[in-house]
mmCIF file of the N, C-alpha and C atoms, coordinates in Angstrom:
data_MODEL
# 
_entry.id   MODEL 
# 
loop_
_atom_site.group_PDB 
_atom_site.id 
_atom_site.type_symbol 
_atom_site.label_atom_id 
_atom_site.label_alt_id 
_atom_site.label_comp_id 
_atom_site.label_asym_id 
_atom_site.label_entity_id 
_atom_site.label_seq_id 
_atom_site.pdbx_PDB_ins_code 
_atom_site.Cartn_x 
_atom_site.Cartn_y 
_atom_site.Cartn_z 
_atom_site.occupancy 
_atom_site.B_iso_or_equiv 
_atom_site.pdbx_formal_charge 
_atom_site.auth_seq_id 
_atom_site.auth_comp_id 
_atom_site.auth_asym_id 
_atom_site.auth_atom_id 
_atom_site.pdbx_PDB_model_num 
ATOM 1   N N  . UNK A 1 1  ? -4.566  -5.207 19.181 1.00 0.00 ? 1  UNK A N  1 
ATOM 2   C CA . UNK A 1 1  ? -3.839  -4.116 19.793 1.00 0.00 ? 1  UNK A CA 1 
ATOM 3   C C  . UNK A 1 1  ? -2.333  -4.283 19.595 1.00 0.00 ? 1  UNK A C  1 
ATOM 4   N N  . UNK A 1 2  ? -1.837  -5.505 19.705 1.00 0.00 ? 2  UNK A N  1 
ATOM 5   C CA . UNK A 1 2  ? -0.406  -5.747 19.538 1.00 0.00 ? 2  UNK A CA 1 
ATOM 6   C C  . UNK A 1 2  ? 0.057   -5.374 18.139 1.00 0.00 ? 2  UNK A C  1 
ATOM 7   N N  . UNK A 1 3  ? -0.751  -5.695 17.115 1.00 0.00 ? 3  UNK A N  1 
ATOM 8   C CA . UNK A 1 3  ? -0.380  -5.355 15.749 1.00 0.00 ? 3  UNK A CA 1 
ATOM 9   C C  . UNK A 1 3  ? -0.328  -3.854 15.589 1.00 0.00 ? 3  UNK A C  1 
ATOM 10  N N  . UNK A 1 4  ? -1.311  -3.154 16.144 1.00 0.00 ? 4  UNK A N  1 
ATOM 11  C CA . UNK A 1 4  ? -1.330  -1.693 16.077 1.00 0.00 ? 4  UNK A CA 1 
ATOM 12  C C  . UNK A 1 4  ? -0.101  -1.088 16.721 1.00 0.00 ? 4  UNK A C  1 
ATOM 13  N N  . UNK A 1 5  ? 0.303   -1.642 17.848 1.00 0.00 ? 5  UNK A N  1 
ATOM 14  C CA . UNK A 1 5  ? 1.497   -1.143 18.520 1.00 0.00 ? 5  UNK A CA 1 
ATOM 15  C C  . UNK A 1 5  ? 2.729   -1.404 17.674 1.00 0.00 ? 5  UNK A C  1 
ATOM 16  N N  . UNK A 1 6  ? 2.817   -2.570 17.047 1.00 0.00 ? 6  UNK A N  1 
ATOM 17  C CA . UNK A 1 6  ? 3.967   -2.885 16.202 1.00 0.00 ? 6  UNK A CA 1 
ATOM 18  C C  . UNK A 1 6  ? 4.030   -1.953 15.009 1.00 0.00 ? 6  UNK A C  1 
ATOM 19  N N  . UNK A 1 7  ? 2.888   -1.700 14.396 1.00 0.00 ? 7  UNK A N  1 
ATOM 20  C CA . UNK A 1 7  ? 2.857   -0.803 13.245 1.00 0.00 ? 7  UNK A CA 1 
ATOM 21  C C  . UNK A 1 7  ? 3.195   0.610  13.677 1.00 0.00 ? 7  UNK A C  1 
ATOM 22  N N  . UNK A 1 8  ? 2.752   1.033  14.851 1.00 0.00 ? 8  UNK A N  1 
ATOM 23  C CA . UNK A 1 8  ? 3.069   2.378  15.317 1.00 0.00 ? 8  UNK A CA 1 
ATOM 24  C C  . UNK A 1 8  ? 4.567   2.549  15.515 1.00 0.00 ? 8  UNK A C  1 
ATOM 25  N N  . UNK A 1 9  ? 5.239   1.495  15.946 1.00 0.00 ? 9  UNK A N  1 
ATOM 26  C CA . UNK A 1 9  ? 6.690   1.554  16.089 1.00 0.00 ? 9  UNK A CA 1 
ATOM 27  C C  . UNK A 1 9  ? 7.334   1.715  14.717 1.00 0.00 ? 9  UNK A C  1 
ATOM 28  N N  . UNK A 1 10 ? 6.836   0.985  13.724 1.00 0.00 ? 10 UNK A N  1 
ATOM 29  C CA . UNK A 1 10 ? 7.366   1.098  12.369 1.00 0.00 ? 10 UNK A CA 1 
ATOM 30  C C  . UNK A 1 10 ? 7.129   2.498  11.827 1.00 0.00 ? 10 UNK A C  1 
ATOM 31  N N  . UNK A 1 11 ? 5.938   3.045  12.041 1.00 0.00 ? 11 UNK A N  1 
ATOM 32  C CA . UNK A 1 11 ? 5.623   4.381  11.540 1.00 0.00 ? 11 UNK A CA 1 
ATOM 33  C C  . UNK A 1 11 ? 6.487   5.446  12.199 1.00 0.00 ? 11 UNK A C  1 
ATOM 34  N N  . UNK A 1 12 ? 6.851   5.238  13.455 1.00 0.00 ? 12 UNK A N  1 
ATOM 35  C CA . UNK A 1 12 ? 7.613   6.235  14.187 1.00 0.00 ? 12 UNK A CA 1 
ATOM 36  C C  . UNK A 1 12 ? 9.117   6.132  13.956 1.00 0.00 ? 12 UNK A C  1 
ATOM 37  N N  . UNK A 1 13 ? 9.584   4.994  13.480 1.00 0.00 ? 13 UNK A N  1 
ATOM 38  C CA . UNK A 1 13 ? 11.027  4.786  13.368 1.00 0.00 ? 13 UNK A CA 1 
ATOM 39  C C  . UNK A 1 13 ? 11.573  5.282  12.041 1.00 0.00 ? 13 UNK A C  1 
ATOM 40  N N  . UNK A 1 14 ? 12.839  5.638  12.055 1.00 0.00 ? 14 UNK A N  1 
ATOM 41  C CA . UNK A 1 14 ? 13.515  6.018  10.827 1.00 0.00 ? 14 UNK A CA 1 
ATOM 42  C C  . UNK A 1 14 ? 14.004  4.783  10.110 1.00 0.00 ? 14 UNK A C  1 
ATOM 43  N N  . UNK A 1 15 ? 14.501  4.959  8.903  1.00 0.00 ? 15 UNK A N  1 
ATOM 44  C CA . UNK A 1 15 ? 14.962  3.817  8.133  1.00 0.00 ? 15 UNK A CA 1 
ATOM 45  C C  . UNK A 1 15 ? 16.220  4.180  7.369  1.00 0.00 ? 15 UNK A C  1 
ATOM 46  N N  . UNK A 1 16 ? 17.114  3.205  7.195  1.00 0.00 ? 16 UNK A N  1 
ATOM 47  C CA . UNK A 1 16 ? 18.315  3.409  6.411  1.00 0.00 ? 16 UNK A CA 1 
ATOM 48  C C  . UNK A 1 16 ? 18.195  2.732  5.056  1.00 0.00 ? 16 UNK A C  1 
ATOM 49  N N  . UNK A 1 17 ? 17.015  2.196  4.738  1.00 0.00 ? 17 UNK A N  1 
ATOM 50  C CA . UNK A 1 17 ? 16.795  1.533  3.450  1.00 0.00 ? 17 UNK A CA 1 
ATOM 51  C C  . UNK A 1 17 ? 16.739  2.567  2.344  1.00 0.00 ? 17 UNK A C  1 
ATOM 52  N N  . UNK A 1 18 ? 16.881  2.076  1.130  1.00 0.00 ? 18 UNK A N  1 
ATOM 53  C CA . UNK A 1 18 ? 16.701  2.930  -0.037 1.00 0.00 ? 18 UNK A CA 1 
ATOM 54  C C  . UNK A 1 18 ? 15.266  3.424  -0.063 1.00 0.00 ? 18 UNK A C  1 
ATOM 55  N N  . UNK A 1 19 ? 15.052  4.577  -0.671 1.00 0.00 ? 19 UNK A N  1 
ATOM 56  C CA . UNK A 1 19 ? 13.721  5.204  -0.675 1.00 0.00 ? 19 UNK A CA 1 
ATOM 57  C C  . UNK A 1 19 ? 12.647  4.275  -1.234 1.00 0.00 ? 19 UNK A C  1 
ATOM 58  N N  . UNK A 1 20 ? 12.913  3.588  -2.338 1.00 0.00 ? 20 UNK A N  1 
ATOM 59  C CA . UNK A 1 20 ? 11.905  2.718  -2.940 1.00 0.00 ? 20 UNK A CA 1 
ATOM 60  C C  . UNK A 1 20 ? 11.497  1.590  -1.997 1.00 0.00 ? 20 UNK A C  1 
ATOM 61  N N  . UNK A 1 21 ? 12.465  0.940  -1.384 1.00 0.00 ? 21 UNK A N  1 
ATOM 62  C CA . UNK A 1 21 ? 12.160  -0.145 -0.452 1.00 0.00 ? 21 UNK A CA 1 
ATOM 63  C C  . UNK A 1 21 ? 11.409  0.394  0.749  1.00 0.00 ? 21 UNK A C  1 
ATOM 64  N N  . UNK A 1 22 ? 11.828  1.546  1.227  1.00 0.00 ? 22 UNK A N  1 
ATOM 65  C CA . UNK A 1 22 ? 11.165  2.155  2.372  1.00 0.00 ? 22 UNK A CA 1 
ATOM 66  C C  . UNK A 1 22 ? 9.733   2.522  2.010  1.00 0.00 ? 22 UNK A C  1 
ATOM 67  N N  . UNK A 1 23 ? 9.511   3.112  0.846  1.00 0.00 ? 23 UNK A N  1 
ATOM 68  C CA . UNK A 1 23 ? 8.163   3.486  0.416  1.00 0.00 ? 23 UNK A CA 1 
ATOM 69  C C  . UNK A 1 23 ? 7.244   2.275  0.345  1.00 0.00 ? 23 UNK A C  1 
ATOM 70  N N  . UNK A 1 24 ? 7.728   1.175  -0.195 1.00 0.00 ? 24 UNK A N  1 
ATOM 71  C CA . UNK A 1 24 ? 6.898   -0.033 -0.284 1.00 0.00 ? 24 UNK A CA 1 
ATOM 72  C C  . UNK A 1 24 ? 6.558   -0.568 1.095  1.00 0.00 ? 24 UNK A C  1 
ATOM 73  N N  . UNK A 1 25 ? 7.501   -0.513 2.007  1.00 0.00 ? 25 UNK A N  1 
ATOM 74  C CA . UNK A 1 25 ? 7.249   -0.965 3.388  1.00 0.00 ? 25 UNK A CA 1 
ATOM 75  C C  . UNK A 1 25 ? 6.214   -0.067 4.054  1.00 0.00 ? 25 UNK A C  1 
ATOM 76  N N  . UNK A 1 26 ? 6.335   1.233  3.885  1.00 0.00 ? 26 UNK A N  1 
ATOM 77  C CA . UNK A 1 26 ? 5.374   2.158  4.474  1.00 0.00 ? 26 UNK A CA 1 
ATOM 78  C C  . UNK A 1 26 ? 3.984   1.915  3.895  1.00 0.00 ? 26 UNK A C  1 
ATOM 79  N N  . UNK A 1 27 ? 3.897   1.693  2.585  1.00 0.00 ? 27 UNK A N  1 
ATOM 80  C CA . UNK A 1 27 ? 2.599   1.398  1.956  1.00 0.00 ? 27 UNK A CA 1 
ATOM 81  C C  . UNK A 1 27 ? 1.968   0.159  2.569  1.00 0.00 ? 27 UNK A C  1 
ATOM 82  N N  . UNK A 1 28 ? 2.766   -0.882 2.755  1.00 0.00 ? 28 UNK A N  1 
ATOM 83  C CA . UNK A 1 28 ? 2.249   -2.123 3.348  1.00 0.00 ? 28 UNK A CA 1 
ATOM 84  C C  . UNK A 1 28 ? 1.810   -1.901 4.794  1.00 0.00 ? 28 UNK A C  1 
ATOM 85  N N  . UNK A 1 29 ? 2.589   -1.144 5.554  1.00 0.00 ? 29 UNK A N  1 
ATOM 86  C CA . UNK A 1 29 ? 2.245   -0.865 6.945  1.00 0.00 ? 29 UNK A CA 1 
ATOM 87  C C  . UNK A 1 29 ? 0.966   -0.033 7.033  1.00 0.00 ? 29 UNK A C  1 
ATOM 88  N N  . UNK A 1 30 ? 0.854   0.982  6.186  1.00 0.00 ? 30 UNK A N  1 
ATOM 89  C CA . UNK A 1 30 ? -0.350  1.808  6.176  1.00 0.00 ? 30 UNK A CA 1 
ATOM 90  C C  . UNK A 1 30 ? -1.574  0.966  5.801  1.00 0.00 ? 30 UNK A C  1 
ATOM 91  N N  . UNK A 1 31 ? -1.421  0.107  4.792  1.00 0.00 ? 31 UNK A N  1 
ATOM 92  C CA . UNK A 1 31 ? -2.518  -0.780 4.388  1.00 0.00 ? 31 UNK A CA 1 
ATOM 93  C C  . UNK A 1 31 ? -2.948  -1.664 5.551  1.00 0.00 ? 31 UNK A C  1 
ATOM 94  N N  . UNK A 1 32 ? -1.983  -2.222 6.280  1.00 0.00 ? 32 UNK A N  1 
ATOM 95  C CA . UNK A 1 32 ? -2.299  -3.096 7.416  1.00 0.00 ? 32 UNK A CA 1 
ATOM 96  C C  . UNK A 1 32 ? -3.090  -2.339 8.482  1.00 0.00 ? 32 UNK A C  1 
ATOM 97  N N  . UNK A 1 33 ? -2.662  -1.131 8.797  1.00 0.00 ? 33 UNK A N  1 
ATOM 98  C CA . UNK A 1 33 ? -3.345  -0.340 9.818  1.00 0.00 ? 33 UNK A CA 1 
ATOM 99  C C  . UNK A 1 33 ? -4.761  -0.003 9.371  1.00 0.00 ? 33 UNK A C  1 
ATOM 100 N N  . UNK A 1 34 ? -4.910  0.435  8.129  1.00 0.00 ? 34 UNK A N  1 
ATOM 101 C CA . UNK A 1 34 ? -6.228  0.805  7.602  1.00 0.00 ? 34 UNK A CA 1 
ATOM 102 C C  . UNK A 1 34 ? -7.160  -0.410 7.608  1.00 0.00 ? 34 UNK A C  1 
ATOM 103 N N  . UNK A 1 35 ? -6.655  -1.542 7.163  1.00 0.00 ? 35 UNK A N  1 
ATOM 104 C CA . UNK A 1 35 ? -7.447  -2.767 7.113  1.00 0.00 ? 35 UNK A CA 1 
ATOM 105 C C  . UNK A 1 35 ? -7.845  -3.231 8.511  1.00 0.00 ? 35 UNK A C  1 
ATOM 106 N N  . UNK A 1 36 ? -6.919  -3.163 9.458  1.00 0.00 ? 36 UNK A N  1 
ATOM 107 C CA . UNK A 1 36 ? -7.223  -3.570 10.832 1.00 0.00 ? 36 UNK A CA 1 
ATOM 108 C C  . UNK A 1 36 ? -8.297  -2.688 11.466 1.00 0.00 ? 36 UNK A C  1 
ATOM 109 N N  . UNK A 1 37 ? -8.432  -1.475 10.973 1.00 0.00 ? 37 UNK A N  1 
ATOM 110 C CA . UNK A 1 37 ? -9.478  -0.580 11.457 1.00 0.00 ? 37 UNK A CA 1 
ATOM 111 C C  . UNK A 1 37 ? -10.810 -0.847 10.753 1.00 0.00 ? 37 UNK A C  1 
ATOM 112 N N  . UNK A 1 38 ? -10.830 -1.833 9.834  1.00 0.00 ? 38 UNK A N  1 
ATOM 113 C CA . UNK A 1 38 ? -12.059 -2.207 9.151  1.00 0.00 ? 38 UNK A CA 1 
ATOM 114 C C  . UNK A 1 38 ? -12.449 -1.287 8.012  1.00 0.00 ? 38 UNK A C  1 
ATOM 115 N N  . UNK A 1 39 ? -11.505 -0.522 7.527  1.00 0.00 ? 39 UNK A N  1 
ATOM 116 C CA . UNK A 1 39 ? -11.784 0.427  6.446  1.00 0.00 ? 39 UNK A CA 1 
ATOM 117 C C  . UNK A 1 39 ? -11.456 -0.195 5.088  1.00 0.00 ? 39 UNK A C  1 
ATOM 118 N N  . UNK A 1 40 ? -12.217 0.146  4.045  1.00 0.00 ? 40 UNK A N  1 
ATOM 119 C CA . UNK A 1 40 ? -11.908 -0.377 2.709  1.00 0.00 ? 40 UNK A CA 1 
ATOM 120 C C  . UNK A 1 40 ? -10.670 0.299  2.142  1.00 0.00 ? 40 UNK A C  1 
ATOM 121 N N  . UNK A 1 41 ? -9.856  -0.470 1.429  1.00 0.00 ? 41 UNK A N  1 
ATOM 122 C CA . UNK A 1 41 ? -8.650  0.111  0.845  1.00 0.00 ? 41 UNK A CA 1 
ATOM 123 C C  . UNK A 1 41 ? -8.220  -0.615 -0.428 1.00 0.00 ? 41 UNK A C  1 
ATOM 124 N N  . UNK A 1 42 ? -8.118  -1.919 -0.403 1.00 0.00 ? 42 UNK A N  1 
ATOM 125 C CA . UNK A 1 42 ? -7.603  -2.665 -1.557 1.00 0.00 ? 42 UNK A CA 1 
ATOM 126 C C  . UNK A 1 42 ? -6.092  -2.742 -1.512 1.00 0.00 ? 42 UNK A C  1 
ATOM 127 N N  . UNK A 1 43 ? -5.447  -1.583 -1.539 1.00 0.00 ? 43 UNK A N  1 
ATOM 128 C CA . UNK A 1 43 ? -3.994  -1.442 -1.417 1.00 0.00 ? 43 UNK A CA 1 
ATOM 129 C C  . UNK A 1 43 ? -3.695  0.044  -1.318 1.00 0.00 ? 43 UNK A C  1 
ATOM 130 N N  . UNK A 1 44 ? -2.636  0.402  -0.618 1.00 0.00 ? 44 UNK A N  1 
ATOM 131 C CA . UNK A 1 44 ? -2.210  1.796  -0.585 1.00 0.00 ? 44 UNK A CA 1 
ATOM 132 C C  . UNK A 1 44 ? -1.376  2.028  -1.838 1.00 0.00 ? 44 UNK A C  1 
ATOM 133 N N  . UNK A 1 45 ? -1.820  2.972  -2.677 1.00 0.00 ? 45 UNK A N  1 
ATOM 134 C CA . UNK A 1 45 ? -1.107  3.230  -3.929 1.00 0.00 ? 45 UNK A CA 1 
ATOM 135 C C  . UNK A 1 45 ? -0.147  4.404  -3.815 1.00 0.00 ? 45 UNK A C  1 
ATOM 136 N N  . UNK A 1 46 ? -0.406  5.298  -2.843 1.00 0.00 ? 46 UNK A N  1 
ATOM 137 C CA . UNK A 1 46 ? 0.520   6.403  -2.604 1.00 0.00 ? 46 UNK A CA 1 
ATOM 138 C C  . UNK A 1 46 ? 0.288   6.944  -1.202 1.00 0.00 ? 46 UNK A C  1 
ATOM 139 N N  . UNK A 1 47 ? 1.253   7.706  -0.732 1.00 0.00 ? 47 UNK A N  1 
ATOM 140 C CA . UNK A 1 47 ? 1.123   8.332  0.577  1.00 0.00 ? 47 UNK A CA 1 
ATOM 141 C C  . UNK A 1 47 ? 1.952   9.601  0.604  1.00 0.00 ? 47 UNK A C  1 
ATOM 142 N N  . UNK A 1 48 ? 1.574   10.477 1.518  1.00 0.00 ? 48 UNK A N  1 
ATOM 143 C CA . UNK A 1 48 ? 2.333   11.698 1.769  1.00 0.00 ? 48 UNK A CA 1 
ATOM 144 C C  . UNK A 1 48 ? 2.665   11.723 3.247  1.00 0.00 ? 48 UNK A C  1 
ATOM 145 N N  . UNK A 1 49 ? 3.927   11.915 3.544  1.00 0.00 ? 49 UNK A N  1 
ATOM 146 C CA . UNK A 1 49 ? 4.342   11.999 4.950  1.00 0.00 ? 49 UNK A CA 1 
ATOM 147 C C  . UNK A 1 49 ? 4.156   13.437 5.406  1.00 0.00 ? 49 UNK A C  1 
ATOM 148 N N  . UNK A 1 50 ? 3.353   13.617 6.455  1.00 0.00 ? 50 UNK A N  1 
ATOM 149 C CA . UNK A 1 50 ? 3.067   14.946 6.999  1.00 0.00 ? 50 UNK A CA 1 
ATOM 150 C C  . UNK A 1 50 ? 4.060   15.331 8.101  1.00 0.00 ? 50 UNK A C  1 
ATOM 151 N N  . UNK A 1 51 ? 4.601   14.338 8.762  1.00 0.00 ? 51 UNK A N  1 
ATOM 152 C CA . UNK A 1 51 ? 5.508   14.552 9.883  1.00 0.00 ? 51 UNK A CA 1 
ATOM 153 C C  . UNK A 1 51 ? 5.836   13.208 10.495 1.00 0.00 ? 51 UNK A C  1 
ATOM 154 N N  . UNK A 1 52 ? 6.424   13.230 11.678 1.00 0.00 ? 52 UNK A N  1 
ATOM 155 C CA . UNK A 1 52 ? 6.749   11.983 12.364 1.00 0.00 ? 52 UNK A CA 1 
ATOM 156 C C  . UNK A 1 52 ? 5.475   11.196 12.629 1.00 0.00 ? 52 UNK A C  1 
ATOM 157 N N  . UNK A 1 53 ? 5.423   9.984  12.099 1.00 0.00 ? 53 UNK A N  1 
ATOM 158 C CA . UNK A 1 53 ? 4.284   9.074  12.300 1.00 0.00 ? 53 UNK A CA 1 
ATOM 159 C C  . UNK A 1 53 ? 2.961   9.729  11.925 1.00 0.00 ? 53 UNK A C  1 
ATOM 160 N N  . UNK A 1 54 ? 2.959   10.477 10.814 1.00 0.00 ? 54 UNK A N  1 
ATOM 161 C CA . UNK A 1 54 ? 1.773   11.210 10.372 1.00 0.00 ? 54 UNK A CA 1 
ATOM 162 C C  . UNK A 1 54 ? 1.712   11.146 8.844  1.00 0.00 ? 54 UNK A C  1 
ATOM 163 N N  . UNK A 1 55 ? 0.713   10.405 8.312  1.00 0.00 ? 55 UNK A N  1 
ATOM 164 C CA . UNK A 1 55 ? 0.640   10.157 6.876  1.00 0.00 ? 55 UNK A CA 1 
ATOM 165 C C  . UNK A 1 55 ? -0.766  10.385 6.330  1.00 0.00 ? 55 UNK A C  1 
ATOM 166 N N  . UNK A 1 56 ? -0.834  10.756 5.067  1.00 0.00 ? 56 UNK A N  1 
ATOM 167 C CA . UNK A 1 56 ? -2.068  10.723 4.295  1.00 0.00 ? 56 UNK A CA 1 
ATOM 168 C C  . UNK A 1 56 ? -1.873  9.583  3.294  1.00 0.00 ? 56 UNK A C  1 
ATOM 169 N N  . UNK A 1 57 ? -2.760  8.584  3.356  1.00 0.00 ? 57 UNK A N  1 
ATOM 170 C CA . UNK A 1 57 ? -2.669  7.416  2.476  1.00 0.00 ? 57 UNK A CA 1 
ATOM 171 C C  . UNK A 1 57 ? -3.789  7.473  1.450  1.00 0.00 ? 57 UNK A C  1 
ATOM 172 N N  . UNK A 1 58 ? -3.454  7.145  0.194  1.00 0.00 ? 58 UNK A N  1 
ATOM 173 C CA . UNK A 1 58 ? -4.440  7.050  -0.875 1.00 0.00 ? 58 UNK A CA 1 
ATOM 174 C C  . UNK A 1 58 ? -4.547  5.584  -1.255 1.00 0.00 ? 58 UNK A C  1 
ATOM 175 N N  . UNK A 1 59 ? -5.779  5.070  -1.202 1.00 0.00 ? 59 UNK A N  1 
ATOM 176 C CA . UNK A 1 59 ? -6.013  3.658  -1.462 1.00 0.00 ? 59 UNK A CA 1 
ATOM 177 C C  . UNK A 1 59 ? -6.468  3.396  -2.896 1.00 0.00 ? 59 UNK A C  1 
ATOM 178 N N  . UNK A 1 60 ? -6.329  2.158  -3.297 1.00 0.00 ? 60 UNK A N  1 
ATOM 179 C CA . UNK A 1 60 ? -6.755  1.686  -4.608 1.00 0.00 ? 60 UNK A CA 1 
ATOM 180 C C  . UNK A 1 60 ? -8.249  1.944  -4.824 1.00 0.00 ? 60 UNK A C  1 
ATOM 181 N N  . UNK A 1 61 ? -9.025  1.947  -3.751 1.00 0.00 ? 61 UNK A N  1 
ATOM 182 C CA . UNK A 1 61 ? -10.466 2.178  -3.822 1.00 0.00 ? 61 UNK A CA 1 
ATOM 183 C C  . UNK A 1 61 ? -10.802 3.645  -4.072 1.00 0.00 ? 61 UNK A C  1 
ATOM 184 N N  . UNK A 1 62 ? -9.802  4.520  -3.972 1.00 0.00 ? 62 UNK A N  1 
ATOM 185 C CA . UNK A 1 62 ? -10.021 5.956  -4.102 1.00 0.00 ? 62 UNK A CA 1 
ATOM 186 C C  . UNK A 1 62 ? -10.188 6.640  -2.756 1.00 0.00 ? 62 UNK A C  1 
ATOM 187 N N  . UNK A 1 63 ? -10.326 5.849  -1.693 1.00 0.00 ? 63 UNK A N  1 
ATOM 188 C CA . UNK A 1 63 ? -10.454 6.416  -0.349 1.00 0.00 ? 63 UNK A CA 1 
ATOM 189 C C  . UNK A 1 63 ? -9.121  6.990  0.112  1.00 0.00 ? 63 UNK A C  1 
ATOM 190 N N  . UNK A 1 64 ? -9.203  8.058  0.911  1.00 0.00 ? 64 UNK A N  1 
ATOM 191 C CA . UNK A 1 64 ? -8.011  8.693  1.489  1.00 0.00 ? 64 UNK A CA 1 
ATOM 192 C C  . UNK A 1 64 ? -8.148  8.647  3.007  1.00 0.00 ? 64 UNK A C  1 
ATOM 193 N N  . UNK A 1 65 ? -7.035  8.382  3.692  1.00 0.00 ? 65 UNK A N  1 
ATOM 194 C CA . UNK A 1 65 ? -7.047  8.267  5.149  1.00 0.00 ? 65 UNK A CA 1 
ATOM 195 C C  . UNK A 1 65 ? -5.891  9.055  5.752  1.00 0.00 ? 65 UNK A C  1 
ATOM 196 N N  . UNK A 1 66 ? -6.165  9.648  6.910  1.00 0.00 ? 66 UNK A N  1 
ATOM 197 C CA . UNK A 1 66 ? -5.118  10.267 7.719  1.00 0.00 ? 66 UNK A CA 1 
ATOM 198 C C  . UNK A 1 66 ? -4.738  9.237  8.772  1.00 0.00 ? 66 UNK A C  1 
ATOM 199 N N  . UNK A 1 67 ? -3.504  8.790  8.735  1.00 0.00 ? 67 UNK A N  1 
ATOM 200 C CA . UNK A 1 67 ? -3.005  7.776  9.672  1.00 0.00 ? 67 UNK A CA 1 
ATOM 201 C C  . UNK A 1 67 ? -1.913  8.431  10.504 1.00 0.00 ? 67 UNK A C  1 
ATOM 202 N N  . UNK A 1 68 ? -2.118  8.431  11.809 1.00 0.00 ? 68 UNK A N  1 
ATOM 203 C CA . UNK A 1 68 ? -1.147  9.068  12.691 1.00 0.00 ? 68 UNK A CA 1 
ATOM 204 C C  . UNK A 1 68 ? -1.092  8.352  14.027 1.00 0.00 ? 68 UNK A C  1 
ATOM 205 N N  . UNK A 1 69 ? 0.003   8.568  14.742 1.00 0.00 ? 69 UNK A N  1 
ATOM 206 C CA . UNK A 1 69 ? 0.131   8.026  16.083 1.00 0.00 ? 69 UNK A CA 1 
ATOM 207 C C  . UNK A 1 69 ? -0.421  9.051  17.057 1.00 0.00 ? 69 UNK A C  1 
ATOM 208 N N  . UNK A 1 70 ? -1.203  8.580  18.006 1.00 0.00 ? 70 UNK A N  1 
ATOM 209 C CA . UNK A 1 70 ? -1.791  9.453  19.021 1.00 0.00 ? 70 UNK A CA 1 
ATOM 210 C C  . UNK A 1 70 ? -1.153  9.122  20.359 1.00 0.00 ? 70 UNK A C  1 
ATOM 211 N N  . UNK A 1 71 ? -1.425  9.936  21.387 1.00 0.00 ? 71 UNK A N  1 
ATOM 212 C CA . UNK A 1 71 ? -0.832  9.641  22.702 1.00 0.00 ? 71 UNK A CA 1 
ATOM 213 C C  . UNK A 1 71 ? -1.056  8.185  23.117 1.00 0.00 ? 71 UNK A C  1 
ATOM 214 N N  . UNK A 1 72 ? -0.189  7.687  23.929 1.00 0.00 ? 72 UNK A N  1 
ATOM 215 C CA . UNK A 1 72 ? -0.191  6.304  24.422 1.00 0.00 ? 72 UNK A CA 1 
ATOM 216 C C  . UNK A 1 72 ? 0.242   5.313  23.354 1.00 0.00 ? 72 UNK A C  1 
ATOM 217 N N  . UNK A 1 73 ? 0.841   5.790  22.250 1.00 0.00 ? 73 UNK A N  1 
ATOM 218 C CA . UNK A 1 73 ? 1.373   4.898  21.226 1.00 0.00 ? 73 UNK A CA 1 
ATOM 219 C C  . UNK A 1 73 ? 0.340   4.222  20.356 1.00 0.00 ? 73 UNK A C  1 
ATOM 220 N N  . UNK A 1 74 ? -0.893  4.704  20.359 1.00 0.00 ? 74 UNK A N  1 
ATOM 221 C CA . UNK A 1 74 ? -1.938  4.106  19.526 1.00 0.00 ? 74 UNK A CA 1 
ATOM 222 C C  . UNK A 1 74 ? -1.959  4.782  18.164 1.00 0.00 ? 74 UNK A C  1 
ATOM 223 N N  . UNK A 1 75 ? -2.523  4.070  17.192 1.00 0.00 ? 75 UNK A N  1 
ATOM 224 C CA . UNK A 1 75 ? -2.611  4.587  15.840 1.00 0.00 ? 75 UNK A CA 1 
ATOM 225 C C  . UNK A 1 75 ? -4.045  5.010  15.563 1.00 0.00 ? 75 UNK A C  1 
ATOM 226 N N  . UNK A 1 76 ? -4.197  6.180  14.958 1.00 0.00 ? 76 UNK A N  1 
ATOM 227 C CA . UNK A 1 76 ? -5.506  6.703  14.598 1.00 0.00 ? 76 UNK A CA 1 
ATOM 228 C C  . UNK A 1 76 ? -5.649  6.681  13.075 1.00 0.00 ? 76 UNK A C  1 
ATOM 229 N N  . UNK A 1 77 ? -6.799  6.197  12.584 1.00 0.00 ? 77 UNK A N  1 
ATOM 230 C CA . UNK A 1 77 ? -7.104  6.177  11.157 1.00 0.00 ? 77 UNK A CA 1 
ATOM 231 C C  . UNK A 1 77 ? -8.400  6.944  10.952 1.00 0.00 ? 77 UNK A C  1 
ATOM 232 N N  . UNK A 1 78 ? -8.323  8.042  10.198 1.00 0.00 ? 78 UNK A N  1 
ATOM 233 C CA . UNK A 1 78 ? -9.521  8.842  9.930  1.00 0.00 ? 78 UNK A CA 1 
ATOM 234 C C  . UNK A 1 78 ? -9.701  8.974  8.423  1.00 0.00 ? 78 UNK A C  1 
ATOM 235 N N  . UNK A 1 79 ? -10.910 8.657  7.968  1.00 0.00 ? 79 UNK A N  1 
ATOM 236 C CA . UNK A 1 79 ? -11.218 8.776  6.542  1.00 0.00 ? 79 UNK A CA 1 
ATOM 237 C C  . UNK A 1 79 ? -11.343 10.258 6.195  1.00 0.00 ? 79 UNK A C  1 
ATOM 238 N N  . UNK A 1 80 ? -10.743 10.639 5.074  1.00 0.00 ? 80 UNK A N  1 
ATOM 239 C CA . UNK A 1 80 ? -10.816 12.028 4.612  1.00 0.00 ? 80 UNK A CA 1 
ATOM 240 C C  . UNK A 1 80 ? -11.855 12.182 3.533  1.00 0.00 ? 80 UNK A C  1 
# 
């Protein structure tokens, strides 16, 4: 639960890093959340930001996930 909360803070926060560095960090964070939910991924190869703390992640396995923050600061991972 603590890791999920930490990742949710990262997903919700803005960044002053360069886009490339920020993108790599977001990919790693999304991968961590997906993996912690027990879903197959391999690695996040791309993502689309839908809104604040709301992403569509595409994994190396070909799986796609909707990763978003839900009420109470929890992270939701749904396979698409």
